[in-house]
TITORDO-110804 format. One line per 3 residues: number of its first residue (from 0); for each residue x, y, z of N, C-alpha, C. Coordinates in steps of 0.05 Angstrom, whole numbers, plus 32768, in hexadecimal, padded with zeros to 4 digits. Layout:
<recs>
NUM	X,Y,Z,X,Y,Z,X,Y,Z ~ ... .
</recs>
This chain:
<recs>
0	7FE1,81CC,8082,7FDC,81B5,8070,7FF6,81AA,8064 ~ 7FFA,8191,8067,8013,8185,805C,800F,8180,803E ~ 8022,818B,802E,8020,8186,8011,802C,816B,800B .
3	8027,8163,7FF2,8031,8149,7FE9,804F,8148,7FEA ~ 805C,815E,7FE0,8079,815F,7FE1,8084,815E,7FFD ~ 8076,816C,800F,807F,816C,802B,807D,8150,8037 .
6	8067,8142,8030,8063,8127,803B,8079,8114,8031 ~ 8081,8117,8018,8097,8106,800D,80B1,810D,801A ~ 80B6,8127,801F,80CE,8130,802C,80D0,8124,8048 .
9	80BA,8125,8056,80B9,811A,8072,80BE,80FC,8071 ~ 80B3,80EE,805E,80B7,80D1,805C,80D4,80CB,8056 ~ 80E0,80DB,8044,80FC,80D6,803D,810E,80DB,8055 .
12	8107,80EE,8065,8117,80F4,807D,8116,80DC,8090 ~ 8100,80CD,8091,80FF,80B6,80A1,8114,80A1,809A ~ 8119,809F,8080,812D,808B,8077,8148,8092,8082 .
15	814F,80AB,8081,816A,80B3,808B,816B,80B2,80A9 ~ 8154,80B3,80B6,8153,80B2,80D3,8154,8095,80DD ~ 8156,8082,80CA,8157,8066,80D2,813B,805A,80D7 .
18	8126,8068,80D0,810B,805D,80D3,8106,804B,80BC ~ 80EE,804D,80B0,80E5,8035,80A2,80DD,8036,8085 ~ 80EC,8042,8074,80E4,8042,8058,80EB,8027,804B .
21	80D8,801B,803D,80DD,8003,802E,80CF,8005,8013 ~ 80DD,8002,7FFE,80D2,8004,7FE3,80C3,801E,7FDF ~ 80CE,8034,7FEA,80C3,804F,7FE5,80BF,8052,7FC7 .
24	80AA,805E,7FBD,8095,806D,7FCC,807B,805E,7FCE ~ 807B,8044,7FD2,8061,8036,7FD5,8059,8037,7FF3 ~ 805D,8020,8000,8059,8020,801D,8075,801B,8029 .
27	8078,8023,8042,8092,801E,8050,808C,8012,806B ~ 809F,8002,8074,809C,7FF4,808E,80A2,8007,80A4 ~ 808E,8010,80B3,8091,8025,80C7,8090,8019,80E3 .
30	80A4,801F,80F3,80A5,8019,810F,809F,8032,811F ~ 808E,802E,8134,8087,8045,8145,8073,8058,8139 ~ 8066,8050,8123,8052,8061,8116,8036,805B,811F .
33	8022,8064,8110,8006,805E,8117,8001,8040,8119 ~ 7FF3,8037,812E,7FED,801B,8131,7FDA,8010,811C ~ 7FDC,7FF7,8117,7FCA,7FE9,8104,7FB7,7FD8,8114 .
36	7F9E,7FE1,8117,7F8A,7FD2,8127,7F95,7FCB,8143 ~ 7FA2,7FDE,814F,7FAD,7FDA,816A,7FC9,7FCD,816A ~ 7FD3,7FC5,8153,7FEE,7FB9,8152,8003,7FCF,8151 .
39	8017,7FCD,8162,802C,7FE0,8163,8047,7FD1,815F ~ 8058,7FDE,8150,8072,7FD2,814A,8088,7FE5,8150 ~ 809D,7FDB,815E,80B4,7FEB,8164,80CD,7FDA,815F .
42	80E4,7FE7,815E,80FC,7FD8,8157,8114,7FDD,8169 ~ 8125,7FC9,8169,813F,7FCB,8176,8153,7FBF,8162 ~ 816D,7FC3,8165,8180,7FB8,8152,817C,7F9A,814D .
45	8175,7F93,8134,8172,7F77,812D,8158,7F6A,8136 ~ 8145,7F79,8141,812D,7F6C,814B,8115,7F7F,8149 ~ 80FD,7F74,8149,80E4,7F83,8147,80D2,7F7A,815D .
48	80C6,7F8D,816C,80B3,7F86,8181,8097,7F8D,8178 ~ 8085,7F7A,817B,8069,7F7E,8173,8058,7F7D,818C ~ 8045,7F90,818F,8033,7F91,81A6,8016,7F93,819C .
51	8005,7F84,81A8,7FE8,7F85,81A2,7FDA,7F7F,81BC ~ 7FCD,7F93,81C8,7FC0,7F90,81E1,7FD5,7F89,81F6 ~ 7FD0,7F73,8205,7FE3,7F6B,821A,7FF7,7F56,8210 .
54	7FF7,7F52,81F5,800A,7F3F,81E9,8022,7F4D,81DE ~ 8039,7F40,81DF,8052,7F4C,81D4,8064,7F35,81CA ~ 8071,7F3A,81B4,8083,7F26,81A8,809A,7F35,819B .
57	80B2,7F29,819C,80C9,7F34,818E,80D2,7F20,8179 ~ 80D6,7F2A,8161,80DF,7F19,814B,80F9,7F23,8140 ~ 810A,7F12,8135,8123,7F1B,8129,811E,7F2B,810F .
60	812F,7F3E,810A,812D,7F4E,80F2,8120,7F68,80F7 ~ 8121,7F7A,80E4,8116,7F95,80E6,80FD,7F97,80D4 ~ 80E5,7F97,80E0,80CC,7F98,80D2,80BB,7FAF,80DC .
63	80A9,7FB9,80CB,8097,7FCE,80D3,807C,7FCA,80C6 ~ 8068,7FD9,80CF,804D,7FD9,80C4,804E,7FE6,80A8 ~ 8044,7FD8,8093,8042,7FE5,8079,8031,7FFF,807A .
66	803C,8015,8073,802F,802F,8077,802F,803F,805D ~ 8017,8048,8055,8015,8058,803D,8024,8073,8041 ~ 8036,8078,802F,804A,808D,8035,803F,80A9,803A .
69	802C,80B1,802A,8023,80CD,802C,800F,80D3,8041 ~ 8000,80BE,8049,7FEA,80C3,805D,7FEF,80B5,8077 ~ 8006,80A7,8079,800C,8098,8092,7FF6,8084,8099 .
72	7FEB,8077,8085,7FD5,8064,808A,7FE1,8048,808D ~ 7FDD,803B,80A4,7FE8,8020,80A8,7FD8,800B,8099 ~ 7FE5,7FF8,808D,7FD9,7FE3,807D,7FE4,7FC8,8086 .
75	7FD8,7FB3,807B,7FE3,7F98,807F,7FD2,7F85,808F ~ 7FBB,7F8E,8099,7FAA,7F7C,80A9,7F99,7F6A,8096 ~ 7F98,7F50,809C,7F87,7F3E,808D,7F69,7F46,8091 .
78	7F58,7F40,807E,7F3D,7F49,807F,7F2E,7F3F,8097 ~ 7F35,7F26,80A0,7F27,7F1B,80B8,7F36,7F22,80D2 ~ 7F4B,7F31,80D0,7F5A,7F3A,80E8,7F6B,7F25,80F5 .
81	7F6D,7F0D,80E9,7F7B,7EF7,80F5,7F99,7EF9,80F4 ~ 7FA3,7F08,80E0,7FC0,7F0A,80DC,7FC6,7F26,80D1 ~ 7FDF,7F2C,80CF,7FE8,7F45,80C3,8003,7F42,80B8 .
84	800A,7F54,80A5,8024,7F53,8097,8035,7F6A,80A0 ~ 804E,7F64,80A6,8063,7F78,80AA,8077,7F76,8094 ~ 8083,7F8D,808C,8097,7F8D,8078,80B2,7F98,8082 .
87	80C7,7F92,8074,80E2,7F9A,807D,80E5,7FB8,807F ~ 80F4,7FC1,8092,80FB,7FDD,8096,8113,7FE3,8084 ~ 8114,7FFB,8078,812B,8003,8069,8128,7FFE,804B .
90	813A,8009,803C,813A,8006,801F,8150,7FF2,8017 ~ 8148,7FDD,800A,815B,7FC9,8000,8152,7FC0,7FE5 ~ 815F,7FCA,7FD0,8156,7FC3,7FB5,815D,7FA6,7FAD .
93	816D,7F99,7FBD,8175,7F7D,7FB7,8163,7F68,7FC3 ~ 8156,7F6F,7FD9,8145,7F5C,7FE6,8130,7F68,7FF8 ~ 8119,7F5B,7FFB,8103,7F64,800C,80F8,7F4D,801C .
96	80EE,7F53,8034,80E3,7F3E,8044,80C9,7F47,8052 ~ 80B8,7F33,8058,809E,7F38,8065,809A,7F21,8079 ~ 808A,7F27,808D,8081,7F12,80A0,8063,7F14,80A2 .
99	8056,7EFC,80A4,803A,7EFA,80A9,8037,7EF2,80C6 ~ 802A,7F02,80D7,8028,7EFE,80F3,800B,7EF8,80FC ~ 8008,7EE4,810D,7FED,7EDE,8117,7FE5,7EF2,812D .
102	7FCD,7EFD,812B,7FC4,7F10,813F,7FC0,7F04,815A ~ 7FB8,7EEB,815B,7FB1,7EDE,8175,7FC8,7EDB,8188 ~ 7FE0,7ED4,817D,7FF7,7ECF,818E,8010,7EDC,8185 .
105	800E,7EED,8170,8025,7EFC,8164,803C,7EE9,815B ~ 8034,7ED1,8153,8047,7EBE,8148,804B,7EC3,812B ~ 8064,7EC2,8121,806A,7EC5,8105,8062,7EAB,80F6 .
108	804E,7EAE,80E6,8043,7E96,80D7,8053,7E91,80BD ~ 805D,7EA6,80B1,806B,7EA3,8098,807F,7EBA,8094 ~ 8096,7EB4,808A,80AA,7EC8,8083,80AF,7EC6,8065 .
111	80AE,7EDD,8058,80B1,7EDF,803B,80CA,7EEF,8034 ~ 80DB,7EE4,8024,80F3,7EF2,801B,80F4,7EF2,7FFC ~ 80F6,7F0A,7FF1,80F5,7F0D,7FD4,810E,7F1C,7FCA .
114	8118,7F14,7FB4,812E,7F24,7FA7,8122,7F3C,7F9A ~ 812D,7F54,7F9F,8123,7F6C,7F93,8115,7F7E,7FA7 ~ 810A,7F94,7F9D,80FE,7FA8,7FAE,80E0,7FA6,7FAD .
117	80D4,7F9D,7FC3,80B7,7F98,7FC5,80AC,7FA7,7FDD ~ 8092,7FAE,7FDB,8084,7FBA,7FF2,8067,7FB0,7FF2 ~ 805B,7FB0,800A,803F,7FA7,800D,802C,7FB9,7FFD .
120	8018,7FAD,7FF1,8003,7FBC,7FE3,7FE7,7FB5,7FEE ~ 7FE0,7F9B,7FEE,7FC5,7F93,7FF6,7FC3,7F76,7FFC ~ 7FAC,7F6D,8007,7FA7,7F51,800C,7F8B,7F4A,8001 .
123	7F88,7F31,7FF8,7F6E,7F28,7FEF,7F5D,7F22,8008 ~ 7F42,7F22,8006,7F31,7F1E,801E,7F35,7F02,802B ~ 7F3C,7EEE,801B,7F41,7ED4,8026,7F5C,7ED2,8034 .
126	7F6D,7EE5,802F,7F88,7EE5,803B,7F9C,7ED3,802C ~ 7F94,7EC9,8015,7FA6,7EB8,8006,7FBA,7EC9,7FF5 ~ 7FB1,7EDE,7FE9,7FC2,7EEE,7FD7,7FCC,7F07,7FE5 .
129	7FE6,7F0A,7FE3,7FF3,7F23,7FED,7FFD,7F32,7FD4 ~ 7FF3,7F4B,7FD1,7FFB,7F5B,7FBA,8012,7F6E,7FC2 ~ 8026,7F6F,7FB1,803E,7F7E,7FB7,8044,7F92,7FA0 .
132	8051,7FA8,7FA8,805C,7FBB,7F94,8079,7FB4,7F90 ~ 8081,7FB0,7F77,809D,7FAA,7F71,80A9,7FC1,7F60 ~ 80C0,7FCA,7F69,80D0,7FDE,7F5A,80E6,7FCF,7F4B .
135	80E6,7FD3,7F31,80F9,7FC3,7F21,8110,7FD4,7F17 ~ 8112,7FED,7F1F,8128,7FFE,7F17,812E,8011,7F2E ~ 8143,8021,7F2A,814A,8035,7F3E,8136,804C,7F3F .
138	8125,804F,7F2A,8110,8063,7F2A,80F8,8059,7F3A ~ 80F7,8061,7F53,80E3,8055,7F65,80C7,8060,7F60 ~ 80C4,8073,7F4E,80A9,807C,7F47,809B,8068,7F34 .
141	80AA,8055,7F29,809F,8042,7F16,809F,8027,7F24 ~ 8089,8018,7F20,8086,7FFE,7F2E,8071,7FED,7F21 ~ 806F,7FD4,7F29,805A,7FC2,7F20,804E,7FB5,7F39 .
144	8036,7FAB,7F36,8029,7F9C,7F4C,802B,7F7E,7F47 ~ 8033,7F70,7F5B,8037,7F53,7F5A,8025,7F45,7F6E ~ 8021,7F2B,7F6A,8011,7F1B,7F7D,8022,7F05,7F88 .
147	8020,7F01,7FA3,802E,7EEC,7FB1,8019,7ED9,7FBD ~ 801B,7EC0,7FB6,8008,7EAC,7FC1,8012,7EA2,7FDC ~ 8004,7EAB,7FF1,800D,7EA4,800C,800A,7E86,8012 .
150	7FF6,7E79,8005,7FF2,7E5C,800A,8007,7E4B,7FFC ~ 800E,7E54,7FE4,8022,7E45,7FD4,803E,7E4F,7FD9 ~ 8041,7E64,7FE8,805C,7E70,7FEF,806C,7E77,7FD6 .
153	805F,7E85,7FC4,806E,7E8C,7FAC,8064,7EA6,7F9F ~ 8077,7EB4,7F93,8070,7ECC,7F84,8067,7EC4,7F69 ~ 804E,7ECD,7F61,8043,7EC5,7F48,8050,7ED4,7F31 .
156	8053,7EC7,7F1A,8060,7ED4,7F03,804E,7EEA,7EF8 ~ 805A,7EFD,7EEA,804A,7F13,7EDD,8043,7F28,7EF1 ~ 8035,7F3C,7EE7,802D,7F53,7EF7,800F,7F56,7EF6 .
159	8004,7F64,7F0B,7FE8,7F6A,7F0C,7FE4,7F85,7EFE ~ 7FD8,7F85,7EE6,7FD7,7F9D,7ED6,7FBB,7FA0,7EC9 ~ 7FB6,7FB8,7EBF,7F9D,7FBE,7EB1,7FA0,7FB3,7E94 .
162	7F95,7F9C,7E8F,7F98,7F8F,7E75,7F8B,7F9F,7E5E ~ 7F79,7FB1,7E65,7F6C,7FC2,7E50,7F7D,7FDA,7E49 ~ 7F92,7FE0,7E58,7FA3,7FF6,7E53,7FC0,7FED,7E55 .
165	7FC9,7FDE,7E41,7FE3,7FD1,7E42,7FFA,7FE5,7E44 ~ 7FF5,7FFE,7E3A,800A,8012,7E3A,800C,8022,7E54 ~ 7FF9,801D,7E67,7FF9,802C,7E80,8011,8025,7E91 .
168	801F,803A,7E9A,8037,8036,7EAA,8030,803F,7EC7 ~ 8034,802D,7EDA,8030,8033,7EF6,8047,8045,7F00 ~ 8040,805D,7F08,8054,806F,7F12,8047,8084,7F24 .
171	8056,808F,7F37,804B,80A4,7F48,804C,809C,7F65 ~ 803B,80A9,7F75,803C,80A5,7F92,801F,80A1,7F9D ~ 801B,808E,7FAF,8000,808B,7FBA,7FF8,80A2,7FCB .
174	7FE0,80AD,7FC7,7FD6,80C4,7FD6,7FBE,80BE,7FE8 ~ 7FAE,80AA,7FE1,7F96,80A3,7FF1,7F8E,8087,7FE9 ~ 7F80,807A,7FFC,7F77,805E,7FF7,7F5D,8058,8006 .
177	7F4D,8047,7FF9,7F36,803C,8006,7F30,8021,7FFA ~ 7F1D,8012,8005,7F16,7FF8,7FFA,7EF9,7FF2,8000 ~ 7EEF,7FDC,7FF4,7ED4,7FD4,7FF9,7ED2,7FC5,8013 .
180	7EBA,7FC5,801F,7EB7,7FB9,8039,7EBE,7F9B,803A ~ 7EBB,7F8D,8023,7EC1,7F71,8022,7EDE,7F6B,801D ~ 7EEE,7F80,8019,7F0A,7F7D,8016,7F13,7F76,7FFA .
183	7F00,7F73,7FE7,7F07,7F6A,7FCC,7F16,7F80,7FBC ~ 7F0B,7F98,7FBC,7F17,7FAD,7FAC,7F27,7FC0,7FBD ~ 7F3E,7FC8,7FB3,7F4F,7FDC,7FC0,7F54,7FF2,7FAC .
186	7F4E,800B,7FB3,7F51,8021,7FA2,7F66,8034,7FAD ~ 7F79,803B,7F9C,7F8E,804E,7FA5,7F90,8065,7F91 ~ 7F90,807D,7F9C,7F94,8095,7F8C,7FB2,809B,7F8B .
189	7FBC,809E,7F73,7FD9,80A4,7F70,7FDD,80C0,7F64 ~ 7FEF,80CE,7F70,7FFA,80E6,7F63,800E,80DD,7F4D ~ 800E,80EC,7F37,801E,80E4,7F21,802D,80FC,7F16 .
192	8043,8104,7F22,8051,811C,7F18,8058,811A,7EFB ~ 8051,812E,7EEC,8056,812E,7ECF,8040,8122,7EBF ~ 802B,8118,7ECC,8013,810D,7EBF,7FFA,8112,7ECF .
195	7FE6,8102,7ECA,7FCD,8106,7ED9,7FCC,80F2,7EF1 ~ 7FC0,80FB,7F07,7FBB,80E8,7F1D,7FA9,80D1,7F12 ~ 7FAA,80BA,7F21,7F9A,80A4,7F18,7F91,8093,7F30 .
198	7F7C,8084,7F2C,7F73,8070,7F3F,7F7C,8055,7F36 ~ 7F89,8046,7F49,7F90,802A,7F43,7F7C,8019,7F52 ~ 7F6B,800B,7F43,7F56,7FFB,7F4E,7F5E,7FDE,7F4C .
201	7F63,7FD1,7F63,7F6D,7FB6,7F64,7F57,7FA3,7F6E ~ 7F51,7F8F,7F5E,7F3E,7F7A,7F65,7F4F,7F64,7F71 ~ 7F4F,7F62,7F8C,7F61,7F4F,7F9A,7F58,7F32,7F98 .
204	7F40,7F2E,7F8E,7F36,7F12,7F8B,7F3E,7F07,7F70 ~ 7F3A,7F16,7F5B,7F40,7F0D,7F40,7F5D,7F13,7F39 ~ 7F6A,7F25,7F47,7F85,7F2C,7F41,7F88,7F3C,7F27 .
207	7F76,7F4F,7F24,7F77,7F61,7F0D,7F75,7F7E,7F17 ~ 7F7D,7F91,7F05,7F7D,7FAD,7F0D,7F72,7FBE,7EF7 ~ 7F69,7FD6,7EFE,7F60,7FEA,7EEB,7F6C,8005,7EF4 .
210	7F75,8014,7EE0,7F80,802F,7EE6,7F6E,8044,7ED9 ~ 7F66,8058,7EE9,7F53,806C,7EE0,7F60,8087,7EE4 ~ 7F66,8095,7ECE,7F72,80B0,7ECF,7F5E,80C5,7ED9 .
213	7F68,80D8,7EE8,7F57,80EE,7EF3,7F61,8109,7EE8 ~ 7F4E,8118,7EDD,7F56,8133,7ED3,7F60,8144,7EEA ~ 7F75,8153,7EE4,7F82,8164,7EF9,7F91,817B,7EEC .
216	7F91,8192,7EF9,7FA0,81A9,7EF0,7FB1,81B3,7F06 ~ 7FCA,81BB,7F00,7FDB,81C7,7F14,7FEA,81B3,7F25 ~ 7FF5,81BC,7F3B,8004,81AC,7F4D,7FF3,8195,7F59 .
219	8000,817E,7F5D,7FF2,8167,7F6A,7FF8,8166,7F87 ~ 8005,817A,7F92,800B,817B,7FAF,7FF2,8176,7FC1 ~ 7FDB,8181,7FBA,7FC4,817D,7FCC,7FB8,8161,7FCD .
222	7FC1,814F,7FBB,7FB4,8134,7FB8,7FB3,8124,7FD3 ~ 7FC8,8125,7FE4,7FC5,8116,7FFD,7FAF,811F,800F ~ 7FA4,8137,800A,7F8D,8141,801A,7F73,8136,800F .
225	7F73,812A,7FF7,7F5B,811F,7FEB,7F56,8103,7FF7 ~ 7F3E,80FA,7FF5,7F37,80DF,7FFF,7F26,80D0,7FEB ~ 7F26,80B6,7FEE,7F15,80A4,7FDE,7EFF,8098,7FEF .
228	7EE8,8094,7FE3,7ED2,8087,7FF2,7EC1,8077,7FDE ~ 7EB8,8060,7FE7,7EA6,804F,7FD7,7E8A,8054,7FDF ~ 7E79,805B,7FCC,7E5C,8060,7FD0,7E4D,8050,7FBC .
231	7E44,8038,7FC4,7E36,8027,7FB1,7E48,801F,7F9A ~ 7E3F,8024,7F82,7E50,801E,7F6B,7E62,8034,7F62 ~ 7E65,8048,7F73,7E75,805F,7F6C,7E8E,8061,7F7E .
234	7EA4,8068,7F73,7EBC,806F,7F82,7EBF,808D,7F80 ~ 7EBF,809A,7F98,7EC0,80B7,7F99,7EDC,80C1,7FA0 ~ 7EE5,80D4,7F91,7EFE,80E3,7F98,7EF5,80FD,7FA5 .
237	7EFA,80FF,7FBF,7EF0,8115,7FCF,7F05,812A,7FD4 ~ 7EFC,8143,7FD1,7F0D,815A,7FD7,7F13,815B,7FF5 ~ 7F27,816B,7FFE,7F2C,816E,801A,7F14,8178,802A .
240	7F02,8187,801C,7EEA,8192,8029,7ED4,817D,802C ~ 7ED8,8166,801E,7EC3,8151,801F,7EB2,8150,8006 ~ 7EB4,8165,7FF5,7EA5,8165,7FDD,7EB0,8151,7FC8 .
243	7E9F,8149,7FB5,7EA8,8136,7FA1,7EB7,8144,7F8B ~ 7ED0,813A,7F86,7EE0,8145,7F70,7EDA,8135,7F57 ~ 7EDA,811A,7F59,7ED3,8109,7F43,7EC4,80F0,7F4D .
246	7EB3,80E5,7F3C,7EA4,80CD,7F43,7EAA,80B8,7F2D ~ 7EB1,80A0,7F35,7EB8,808B,7F22,7EA5,8073,7F25 ~ 7E9A,806B,7F0E,7E89,8053,7F0D,7E9B,803B,7F10 .
249	7E96,802A,7F25,7EA7,8014,7F2B,7EA3,7FFC,7F18 ~ 7E90,7FFE,7F06,7E8C,7FE9,7EF2,7E98,7FF1,7ED7 ~ 7E92,8009,7ECE,7E9B,8012,7EB3,7EB5,8023,7EB5 .
252	7EBC,802D,7ECD,7ED3,803E,7ED2,7ED0,805A,7EC5 ~ 7EB7,8061,7EBE,7EB1,807B,7EB3,7EB4,8090,7ECA ~ 7EC0,80A7,7EC3,7EC5,80BC,7ED7,7EB2,80D3,7ED2 .
255	7EA5,80DC,7EE7,7E92,80F2,7EE6,7E99,8107,7EFB ~ 7E8E,811F,7EF8,7E94,8135,7F0A,7E88,8130,7F26 ~ 7E72,8121,7F27,7E66,811C,7F41,7E53,8104,7F3F .
</recs>
């Protein structure tokens, strides 16, 4: 069983191997990793090759599939499957870039360049809003969530935060993720060294978030073996064995044992 610390060490090793860490420890642009709905990405110096079925395209720059660091989960597909997002390979605290690619012909529809350290987080069901993780300091465990309007081609001011908990600080490492079938809600379980693990619940339609702390004792190394599942109005935190560790009401955010 891979521990949380081991997963982080393996991901860090990728960076030194010239693979694909970007805005660690959120998501990183991975080349040659797990495919995203059949989409495969590989790289050569100064270029990225994208393959989907019998289609292939090469684009300038080094891009990879946004991948959840601890579980190697590929992300970035639009809800309707029509497009997908790739993010820059490597760590660059001064600038970040993304491309939106059409699935039908692998044509780059939009290129996004932002000053600072950003990583992919989520997409709204309509495909208009791209949510990003921004690191604002050298301490990469701390970050904020931002929204980028793909139709208006601009980064929106402010951050996506839990307005009911103004003092809540986003920090830690993503350990598991799930979402609702309609693509509106994205739930991410975060390990939080030095504190309690928490669920970050992002409403990608309204652009608001809720943070729900989870009781925990001892090392958080096993967290990447836990999973999240939506069951009606409940969000379940599942143990590695499949049993329910905690159950969260998706309306009131109350936490129960089952």
